[in-house]
C-alpha positions, 0 to 999 in steps of 0.5 A: 864610474861613467858619469851621466846626464838627466832629461826629461822626455815627454812621453810618447803615449798617454801618461799612466797614473805618476809616470815619470819619463827620463831618458838615461844618457851614458858617456860611454854610449857611442853616440850620445846626443847633442845638447847645446850649452844653455844657462842654469835655470833654477829648476830641477827637472823631477815632477809627476803627471798632471793627472795624477797625485804623486805617492810618498812612502814614508819609511820611520815615524815623521812629525805630524806636521810634515804628515800634513804637509805631504797629504796636502800634494800627494797620496802618503803611504806611511809604513813603519819597520819594513824589512828590505824586501818589504822596502824593495816590494813596495817602493816600485809604486812610489814617486818618493821616498822619506827615511830617518836613519834606520832604514837603508836604502841600497842600490838594490832599492833603487834598482827595485824602483824601475826608475819611478823613484825620484827623490829620496828625503832624509829626515835629519842631517846625515844620509850614510843610510843612502847610496848616494852614488846609486841614486845619482845613477838611477836619476833619483834625487837625494835631499836632507834637512841640515837646519831644523834640530840645531837649537835642539843639539845646541840646548843638549850640549849645554845640558851635558855641559851642566849636568857633568859639571856639577856631577848630576848624573851620579848624584840623581841615582844615589839619592833615589837609591837611598844611600845616605851616610849614617852621621851624628843621628840620635836615638831615643831610649825607650827606658828613660825618656829624657836620654838620647844616645848621640852617634858620632863618626868621622865623615871618613868612617861614615858608612852608608845605610839604605832607609830600609837599615837605619829602622832595622839598626835602631831596633836591633839596638833597643832604641826608638828612632828619634830623628830622620837617620843620616844625611847625603854625601853631598861631598861626593858630588862637588861640582865646578863652577862654569863662570869664568872657565874657558869654553873650547869649541870644536867646530864653529857652524851653526850648532857650535855658534848657537852653544857660543851663545848660550855658554857666554850667557852662562859666563864662560870665556868662548873661543873656538877652532874651526879652520873654515868659519869666517872670523868676522862672524866669529868676532860678532858673537864675540868669540875668537878663532884660535889654532888648534894647539891653542885650542888644546892647551887653554881649554878648561872645557872642550864641546865638539860640534863638527862633522865626521870626515876624513879630516875630522876622524879622531881628531881627539887622540892620544896626541891631542890630549897630551896637549890638554891641561890636566882635568879638561871636561870633554862634550861630544854631541857631535859625531862618535868618530871624532873622538878616538874612545880608547884614547878617551878612556885612557886620559880619563884614566890618567886623570888629564880628562876629568870627565866627559859627556857623551851622546855619540859613539863609534857604534851605537849602541854601543856593546854593554861593557864599554868601558867609557861608557861604564866609567864613572866620570863619563856622563852618557846619553842615547843620541839625544840631540836633535830629540825634542817635541820642537826639533822633530816637527821642525825637521818633519816640515823641512823635509816635507817641503824638500820633498814636495818642492823637489817633485814639483820641479824646484830646485832644493837648496838641501840637495846632495846629489844630481848633478845637471850636465850635458854628457858631451860637456862632462866627458870633454871636463872630466879631467879638468873636474878631477883637477878642479877639486884636488886644487880645491882640496890642496889649497884649504889644506895650506890654510892655517887653522883660526882665520877661515876661506872668505874669498877665492879667485879662480883663473882658467887659462884657455884659448876658448872664447868665455861664451865656449867655455862653461866653468859651472862645473869646474866652480862647483868642484873647486867649491867641494874640494875647499868645503867637503875636507872640513864639512860634513856637506855634499857639494855639487853642481846643484848646491855648490853656489848655496853652499859657498853663500851660506858659508861666506865664501866669496868666488871670483872667476877670471878668464884668460884667453890665450893664442892656440887650438880651442880643441883643448877646453883648458890649458890651466886653473889657478886659485888663489886664497885671499886674506888667510893665514897659510901654514906653508909659507912657501905657498904664498904668492908676491901679493901674500896670497896662497896659490895654487896652479894646475893642468891636465897632462895626458889626462891626469892631473898635475900641479904645476905651481905652489907660490911662486914655485914652479913645480911638476907633480902628479896630484894623487895619493898624498903630498910632502911640501918642503920649501928649503935651501937649494943645496945638494944632498936634501932630497937624497936625506928626505928620500932615505928618511921616508926609506926608513920610516917604510913610506913608498915615494912614487914621484918627486919634483923640485922647483926653484927660484935660482940655483943655491937660493929658495926652493920647493921640493913636492913629494908623492907618498903612498902611505902617510908618514908617521908623526917621528918621520915627519919629525926628523924631515924637519930637522934636516937644517936646510929644510926651513918649513914642510907641510903633509897634504891628503888629497 
C-alpha cells in the first residue's frame, strides 16, 4: 500500500464555508515535492476556515455535557439510527463525525466525504468499527476516548465478582418467583381450635411450592393456614468468601489497577500477569507480578482486563484451564475473544471452573441457544462495563475535547493514525520502518512475564551525520513493535512518545557514525532491553540485556544478531530460536520433527561462538507448530532452550 504525506496548502481563492484545503502526495507519484526536514512540532494540520463554524455530525447518542461542549465550537448535527446510505449522503457536509460502536465508518464513508471529513471521534476505546487504513489514506484523523470509563469498568468487574461468589444472580429470580421449600409448617384445624397439624419433612424431600399453592394445599386438606408457609432455599445458594482468596488480574493497565485497589479493600490477595506492566507501579499498589503459569496455578479467582490482540486471543483455553486449581472462578469485563468459550464450557462442566461471570462475548449479542450463557453456573450481563451515568458523561466530554482540539489544530494525545512524515523521507526509510517494527515485536516476545519492559536503548549505525538522519519514525515503529503485541493501543508517529511515557517505557537513542557512503540511510539498528528477564537466555548480551540487531538486505529486513550470536535470517512469518551445543545432526533432527508436524521450513541459520561450543539456530516457519511438535524439539538432548516467536 502506498504511503502518503499530508500538508495544508492555502486556497487559491476565497474559501467556501467550512472548507479545508489539503494536498495529498503519493510516494508513487513520478515527481514528489521536496520537503526539507523539520523538527516535529506539537501541531496537527487540521483546521477549518476562519469565516464559518465547522459542522460535527453525532451519529449515536452522546452525553449532554459532550454535546454542549461541541456546540461552543461548531454546528452540531445529531442524527441517530442512520443507515450506511444516509450517513454517506450526509457526510460530505461534515468536518467531523462522532460515533460509538454501532456505526460502521467504512471506506465508502470516507470516499463519500469528498475530502471534507477531517476527524472521526470514537466515543469509547475500541475502534474496530472504523476503517483506519481508509481514514489515513483520506487524510482523516481518528481519535478515541480510552480513559473515561476506567472506573465504571473496574466497578462492574467487582460487582460481577461479588455477585458470582454469593450466587446473587441465581437467588434473586427464585425469591421473586416465590420458589420456597414447604417444611416444618403448622396448619390449624377448623374443628378443634387447639389442634395443629405439623407437617415435618426432611429438607432433602421438601417439595417446592409457590405461594399460590400453599393456600390450595391447606384448603384441600380442610385445614386453615395458621402461619406463613415454607422457607427459603438458602442452602442452594451458599457462596464463598472473598477474604484471603487469591485474585489474579490478567492485564494490569488502568482498569486492572483499579480492580486491584478495590479487591485489596475486600481483603483479597492480589497478583497480576502482565508482561509489560512496570513492576514498581505494581508494587506501589501492593500487587506482585507473576508468570503466566504461576497465575494459573495459584488463582482462586481470575479477572481479565486485557485487550483482544493476536497474542491475547483465547489466552484462556483448554491448556490454560488444565493448569488451574479445581474450583477457580472467572470474571471477564474485557473482550469476549480472550476466552475460548467452548473451552470454558468444558471446564465448567468438568468442575475445573466453578463459576464464571461474563460481561463480554465473542459474538454480541450471543445466540439465544448459547450453552455458555444458559449454564446455571454462569452470571451474564449485556456488556455493561461502561454503562454508568458518570462514565457516559465522561466519555462524551473526553471525545468532544479530542475532536474540538483536533479541528483547532492541536496534537491529539488519543490519535490512533495519521503519521506526518514527508513523502521522500517515507520512501527512503520504508524498508527500515518495517525492520524497526519487526525488531520491536521480536524483542518484546523474548521478555519473560512478570517484569515488564521499562527501558530500551536504540542504536542506529549510519554513515550520515546526526542532523541528516531523521529517526522519529523509526523510534515510533520500534515503540509500536514493543507495545502493540501486548496492548490494544495503535501506535504511530503521532502518539508513540506519549504512549511510551504513559506506560513507563524510557527510550534512549544512540547514533554511531560509520565510514562509508551516506547514500544508504542506515547500516543496522540494534535494540537493548535492560532490567528484564528473558525467556531465552541466548538472547542476553554480556551485560545481561536482551539484545537483537537487524539490517536491510535487498530491500528486506533481516535479523543479524541475537544476544552475542550472529545470525542471518529474513524477518518474516514466524521464527523458532534454539540454543544448543554445536554438534552434527541437530539441524537434521529439528527439520525432521518439523516435517513430521507438517510445518514448512522456509529458511534456517546457525550462529556459533566457536566449533563444538554454544550455537543459536534460527528457523523460519510458515505455520505455527503445535504443542507436541515444539515439545519434541525441546526433548533433543543437545538443545538447551528454544522459543517460538510470531512476527
